[in-house]
FIVEX-38030 format. One record per residue: residue in three letters; x, y, z of N, C-alpha, C in turn. Coordinates in pm, whole numbers, plus 50000, padded with zeros to 5 digits. Layout:
BEGIN
ALAXYZXYZXYZ...
***
This chain:
BEGIN
UNK055299888557708054339887957598054969882157511UNK056239884057457057189877457378057309861857417UNK057449857257524057429844257556056209837357504UNK055019842957523053579837757493053519838157346UNK054109846557285054049845957139054919833557070UNK056079833357119057139820257116056289806957141UNK055779808857273055009794957260053539790757194UNK053149800657163051849800657046052349793556940UNK053669800156879054149795956753054759781256776UNK055189778256872055509765556910054629753656888UNK053429759956957052159749356950051569747556835UNK051649758256733051309758256625052129749556529UNK053469750256547054209740656443053979725856512UNK053919724056641053789709756682052029706556623UNK051239714856629049879709656586049739707456431UNK050849715556378050739714956215051419700156194UNK052509696456240053049683256217052479672956265UNK051499672856386050609662756414049639662856313UNK048949670956259047969669956155048349662656033UNK049679666855993050439659755855050779647555910UNK051009643056015051319630156024050009620356025UNK049039626056106047829617456134046599623056046UNK047129626855930046019633255820045039622055800UNK045249610755780044159599555742043329598255854UNK043959597455970043079595356094042269605856117UNK042629618756097041819629756125040549631756031UNK041009625655894039999626255794038939617155807UNK039319604155886038389592355900037279597255998UNK037879602556109037079607656242036099618456213UNK036739626656158035999641956151035349647256035UNK035949642055908035659647055779034669636155719UNK035249624055743033999614455634032699614755687UNK032539616955805031149617355850030309627155798UNK030879635555755030199648455735029749646955545UNK030599634655503030249632355348029149623755353UNK028679618455450027649605955460026409611155464UNK025189603555388023699609755372023569623055377UNK024179630255309024089643255261023309646055159UNK022009651855186020879651555070021619663754958UNK020999660054842021769667854743021239682654748UNK020009685654804019369697854806020179706654903UNK020849700154989021519708455095022709713155050UNK022749726255017023979733154963024679740555093UNK024449739955215025029746655336026069735555391UNK026109723355356026989713755406027999706855309UNK028589696355346029509688755258029029687755131UNK029679683955037029219679654918028959666054928UNK027949660854868027739645054860028969635854802UNK029109624154842030099612654801029949612754681UNK029039614054607028929611854459029469622754374UNK029459633654430029979645154368031489649754418UNK032119642354501033429643454538034289645654396UNK035189653754434036369656654296037199645254292UNK038069642554182038869631554131040129635254229UNK040609619554261041849620954307043089627954259UNK043829634154344044839643554305046329637254337UNK047209643054293048569634754274049049633554433UNK048509640354525048709640254682048079626654724UNK047189621354643046689608354710047239596954670UNK048489598254594049449586154546050079580554670UNK050159567254693050679561654808052209565054829UNK052749565554914054129569754972054369571955117UNK055499572855148055939576155286055109587655324UNK054749591255457054129601855519055249614155505UNK054429621855463055239635955435055129645255559UNK055939652755584056019661755708056479673855676UNK055959685855705056319702755680057819700855708UNK058299709255589059729711955601060849701455587UNK060159690455578060999677055536060499669455428UNK059219671055384058599663655277058799648155337UNK059509640355219059299625155280060979621255287UNK061729630355277063169628955333063699626155458UNK062599626755579062809621455702063199607455718UNK062879599755600063189584455604064899582255589UNK065309593155542066819591355538067629598555667UNK067059603555752067609608755878068339599355986UNK069259601756045070039591756093069189586256218UNK068459594456302067869588856403066489579656391UNK066419578856261065179569956221066079555756170UNK067049555856127067929544256095066979534255994UNK066239541855941065459530455831066009527755686UNK066709539255622067239539555524068799544855490UNK069529538955390070599545955398070909550055258UNK071669565455240071649571955107072569563055036UNK073699555655104074449549455011073999535754961UNK072779533454952071939523054898070849523354868UNK070569534054746069269538954727068529528554633UNK069109521054565068489510754494067749501054601UNK068219497854712067579492154808066199498754845UNK066439512554867065389522354936064079521954847UNK064389523154698063279524854613062889510754581UNK063509499954588063029487854584061789483854704UNK062309488754814061499483454924060089494354932UNK060529507754870059189516354844058079509354768UNK058739502954634057999495754553057159484654653UNK057779476254695057119465854787056039472954876UNK056359483654939055319487355029054269495154972UNK054519503054874053189511454812052699508954666UNK053569499354608053109494754457053879502154363UNK053269500254251054049504854125053989519354103UNK053269525754186053519543854168053359547054305UNK054559554854333054809559754485055169573054475UNK054779580854553055059595554583056069598254680UNK057069605854627058099612854677057819628754698UNK058169635354801057749650054839059159655054872UNK059589665454813060759671654845060549679254966UNK061389686655044061219694755153060639707055099UNK060779710754976060239724554923058889719354890UNK058299708254923056919704854888056699701854738UNK057579698254667057749695854532057359680154510UNK056179674954460055849660054459056859654754346UNK057179643954360058139636254272057439619854254UNK056959616854134056199604854114057169593354059UNK057359583454140058229572154076057179561254029UNK057479557153893056819545753825057419533853821UNK057319521253834057729511353830057229500953742UNK056239501853702055589495753584056039497853454UNK056429489653360057119495453220055879500353153UNK054609496453165053449500053075053339516153111UNK053469521053259053149533753310054289540953234UNK055369536053232056659542853175056369547953026UNK055939538252957055919537352841054439548152785UNK053679547652859052599560952849053009575152874UNK053889576552979054529589053000055799592452877UNK056579584052842057099586752747056759588952621UNK055749582752561055029587052456053859597152464UNK053849601852575052739612752592052959626252491UNK052189630352429052429643052330052669654652416UNK053609658852402054309673752475055289681852399UNK055029692352359056059698552302056989703152423UNK056579706652544057479708852653057429702052772UNK057959688352770057889681552868058679684052983UNK057949684253128058409689853242059109678953307UNK060469682453363061399673353430061809683353567UNK061579677753674062049687153786063459690653773UNK063599704953802065459708853765066029703153923UNK067409705153898068259701154023068599714854080UNK067819716054214067419731254255068879735854286UNK069889729154333070939735354364071709742354245UNK071619735554116072089742453998071569752653986UNK070159752953974069359764553952069789774954042UNK069799775754176070069784654234071579790754230UNK072459782554211073839786154195073829794554063UNK073349787953933073559796553813072699808553799UNK071889808253870070939823053857072009831553950UNK072819828854014073299839454116074519841754046UNK074889836453940076189840653834075779844853701UNK075129853053673074549857153545075799861953448UNK077129866053513078379865953438078579855353377UNK078319845353432078899832653340077819821653285UNK076619824253331075349815353262074409824153243UNK073889824653102072939832753045071359823753075UNK071559811153112070109804653172070749792553266UNK069989785053309070219774453399070789760953332UNK070749762853185071209750453149070119743053048UNK070399735352964069629725652886068919713852975UNK069689711753088069299701153179068029705453246UNK068199715653299067229722953396066369734153361UNK066489739053244065559747353180064069741253144UNK063099750853145061839742853116061099752153002UNK060289746052934059309755752849060049759252723UNK059759771952686060239776252547061889776852545UNK062309780952649063909782252665064529768252641UNK063739758452717064479745852696064589740052552UNK063219745052487063049739552353064139745452257UNK064489757352286065219764552203066559760852222UNK067079755252349068519751352360068539738252292UNK067459730252338067569714952259067529714152134UNK066859724152066066949723351901068189728351846UNK068769735651928070019743351880071269731551915UNK071499725352016072279719352073072399704552029UNK071449696852037071509682552010071399677451892UNK071169686451780071489681051637072969675951632UNK073889682951692075399679251665075839665651727UNK074879663651833075389649651881074579638151825UNK073309641551762072339631051708072829630151566UNK073599634251503073949632951355074689617751336UNK073939607751258074719595751221076099598351165UNK076599608351086077899611351023078749613451165UNK078189623451242079429627351366079519614751441UNK078299607051488078479593751551079389585651482UNK079269585551361080269572351286081669578751304UNK082049588951310083419594351291084049593951444UNK082909591851526083439593151679083859577151710UNK082989567551660083339552851672084969548351689UNK085799552751594087109548151620087749554551748UNK087449569251761088149573951888087509566852032UNK086199563652020085729556952137086049540452161UNK086339535752034087309523752029088459523552102UNK089329535552044090509537152161090439536852300UNK089449548852326089149547352472088739535352538UNK088099525152501087629513752546088969506552539UNK089779503552455091119497452461091899503452573UNK092139516852599092829521152710092099517052835UNK091029515852860090169513252952090549500153013UNK090569490752910090929476052929092179475852973UNK093519482252920094439481552969094719487553105UNK094039497053124093939502053270093429491153369UNK092239487553334091739473953435092879463153471UNK093519459953331094899448353391095969454453443UNK096209467053461097149470653552096699474853662UNK095609476853685095009481453838094589467053929UNK094259456253856093659443353921094839435953979UNK094159429454091095379424154193095459409154100UNK096909405654102097439397154032097299382054102UNK096789383654244096329370054304095019367554276UNK093989376554319092629375954317091979380954172UNK092759385954088092259392953973091009402653979UNK090869405354095089949419554150090319431654127UNK089379440154074090039454454060089439463454153UNK090239468154220089959477854330089229492054283UNK088469495454349087889510154305087329509054176UNK086799496754121086339496953993085279509953950UNK084569513854051083479524054031084269536853990UNK085389538854035086059552653997086849551553882UNK087189538353856087879536453690086789537153597UNK085509534253644084509533753526084149548653508UNK084239558153615083769572853610084819577453503UNK086249573753529087189580253454087089575553294UNK086879563753272086279559453142085119567653085UNK084079572153159083139580253106083469593253107UNK084349597453189084589612053170085749612853034UNK086429603053005087399603052899086509602652787UNK085479593652756084589590652646083759605252611UNK083269611352721082559621552701083299633052665UNK084519637152730085369647252679085799644852551UNK086149631852509086509630852365085569635652262UNK084219630952293083089634752206083119649052210UNK082679656852315082349671252343083479679552308UNK084729674652341085979686152326086869682452206UNK086509670252149087319667852040088779664252053UNK088929660152192090339654152201090499646752340UNK091389638052333091709629352435092469636752576UNK091869633652675092159641352792093229631652889UNK093319620952871094429613852932093929606553074UNK092799605453103092249601653216092349588453239UNK092669581853150093069566453130094379563553148UNK095239570353144096729567053131097349561053247UNK098099548053204098519538753321099769545753365UNK100739548653272102279553253313102479565553325UNK101959574153234102479590653240101679596953340UNK101839606753392101439615853511100439624653434UNK098929624753486098189636653414098369647653465UNK098159656353383098439672753421097499676153531UNK098019685653620097339691153754095769692853722UNK095499699953606094119705553572093279695353536UNK093959685553488093019672653424092689665353564UNK093569663153643093189656553782092229664053855UNK092429676453852091499685853933090079684953854UNK089979684653713088669682853669087869669553705UNK088619658753705088209645553749087669648053887UNK088339653453978087929653954135086849663854139UNK086689673054044085539682154063084389677454018UNK084509669853911083029659853856082589653853984UNK083579643954027083039635454126082409645654254UNK082859656554288082409663954411081239667554364UNK080839671954222079699677754182078549668454213UNK078929653854193077659646254185077229643554359UNK078489643254433078489642054572077589652554618UNK077969667454591077069678254639075559677054609UNK075499673054469073989673054421073009661354498UNK073859650354536073269640054606072899644454743UNK073839653254823073509656454948072609666854954UNK072519676754855071479686854830070129681754801UNK069949670554720068569663654718068069653254825UNK069119646954900068549641755011068759647255133UNK069429658455145069599665855287068299673155310UNK068379683955418067129689555470067189700855360UNK067799707455289067699717855206068099730655263UNK069069730855373069499742255460070109750955358UNK071029744555280071629753855179070939764855083UNK069529764355083068669772455041068649785655104UNK069079785655225068779797355310070179802955343UNK071219795355354072359802455395073329790955343UNK074629797855310075609788455243076359774755319UNK075889765255311076269754155397077479747655337UNK077799738955403079209731855354078839725555200UNK077659720655189077219714155067077229721854953UNK076849735054976076489745754865077899752754838UNK078849751754940079959757954893081019748654816UNK080799736054865081779724254779081049722654647UNK079689725754633079219725254505079609736854409UNK079579749454458080129760054404081489762054353UNK082199753854453083779754754403084069743754287UNK083169732554307083429722754200083009727454068UNK081719736854051081439740653942082159752453882UNK082739759354005083929772153931085139764253876UNK085519753553933086499748853871086359739553740UNK085309733553730084909727553591084799741253490UNK084039748053529083829761153423085129766453383UNK086099768653500087299774753458088299764953339UNK088149752853380089099742953336088429743153180UNK087209742553173086559736953019086539750952952UNK086579762953016086689773252948087929777952886UNK089039773052968090309775052927090589763552791UNK090119751152822090039742552713089509747952563UNK088339752552581087509759552474088199771452411UNK088859778852494089899792052428090969786052352UNK091829776452417092849773552360092349765152231UNK091359758052231091049750752119090299756852013UNK089999767552025089519777451933090709785751862UNK091669787051949093039793451865093709782051802UNK093669771151847094459760451764093599756851630UNK092389758151670091299755251540091779766851439UNK091939777651478092199789551376093479788151302UNK094419782151359095879782051306096209767051230UNK095039756051265095429746151183093999741651122UNK093319749051113091929745551008092209741050888UNK093419746150844093539745150671094219732450648UNK095229727150749095839715350726095329704350819UNK094169705850877093529694450979092909682550881UNK093379671850944092949659250850091529655850876UNK090749648150790089399645150793088739638950931UNK089669631150975089429624351095089319632851220UNK090239639551231090459650551319089359660151339UNK088799663851187087749673051204086529667651220UNK086349654651209085029649351236084839645651378UNK086099644051454086239644151591085689655351666UNK086439665051608086049678351670084809687851650UNK084149680451546082679688051481081829689451592UNK081649682651693080539684351787080789697251871UNK082179697551906082579709351983082349722751889UNK083039722351780083139732151696081609736651635UNK080729727451623079549730851582078769738951703UNK078799732451795078389742051922078749754651934UNK080209755751927080629768551946080349779851820UNK080009775051697079709782551583078289787151589UNK077269781351655076129784651675075649800551709UNK075359805851604075179822551596073699827951700UNK072779814851718071819821551771071709820151965UNK072849813951982072949813252142074179821152188UNK074079825152321075199833652375076159823652396UNK077399829352419078799820852447078449813452580UNK077659821852670077569815052798076759804052791UNK075779801952722074879791452696075679778952612UNK076809782952539077519770852477078529766152570UNK079029774352666079829768352781079069758952882UNK077959765152899077329755753012076599743552947UNK076179743452820075949733152757076849722052730UNK078329725852717079279715952694079549708752840UNK079339718052981079599713053080078529701653150UNK077159707253073076149697553114076209684453051UNK076769683652916076849672352855077909663952892UNK078959670252947080039665752995079649655753144UNK079009662653234078239660153341077579648653345UNK076359648553233075499639253213076099626253148UNK077149629653064077809618953011078459608453098UNK079029613853201079599606353299078909598853406UNK077639603153405076739593353515076129583653466UNK076099583053347075309570353259076119557053247UNK077529555853217078159546853203078299536653323UNK078719546153431079119539053559078249530853620UNK077019531953638076169523553689075869513753593UNK075809513953491075739502753387076839493753416UNK078109496953404079209490053429079159482853565UNK078809491153660078919482753798077759472453822UNK076789473753757075699464353773075629452853665UNK076269453453551076289444253446077739435553475UNK078739439553524079819433453508079749422853644UNK079869411153629079849403253756081149403953846
***
């Protein structure tokens, strides 16, 4: 009896996969004939062609989706079709195959629409909406919801609706202020000077080639965003002096964070059901970043209390983003810390691709 049930379940799974793969063929053979020459007064059969409903998001062209895999099967090793290390080539090829609007489906059956036409992008960005929807990073949401002792929400990057609007209204005013950005420019200029010196020190004297340029660009982004968000230089771009152990750990943890997010996004999603290596490495990296930044926040608050009276104007301007966030009374301290973490992680992600693609 048990074997019969198992056999039936296996047959049902195979049939479901077959139907999903050959959906268009089945529709053409069995369903479309029902829609032809149907009289309007015949209410017992299919709806006439003239009254068919509009196309939905699932009609957007894209790779064939498979149950439990979505369209991520194109990255599986045994297909050898695309490589995760060359995503720019993947999406360029999808654009060539399917056009300017392409549908990607997550293993959780969440649709992701890719736009390649600038006019379409302009329409989306200018669409009036108080609460725009951005698909959250699922592994971050799952982890932060499991740690209510540290996170009051899943953060400004992953929240939706009224909670996202509340976090955004409270947190972004400090970053977008022209006065604060003006105060930040001298410090950013110093960061850029140190980055240039680091490149000179790391380049090969014979070929003038800088090895591991992408990693150095990551350090530059990390140094710049920490200077803005924490109000102090971290020393990631130091050429001669050795970095403190915690600072080195922070840089390594941020790198691991992006690796784990990539693997969770393009993998099979098994981390949702049990703690896989991807989830464990992500949790360790997130914990380390939280611990290091929490310690920096606590130390900076103590120093600010001691030196607020004698702090010069430039230092006060540089630290204003950090202090403005911590002084927000309407937010939980957990939201403040997670916001600083999110801003730092988001700030690192932006400059590296720009440097890597623009520098010849």
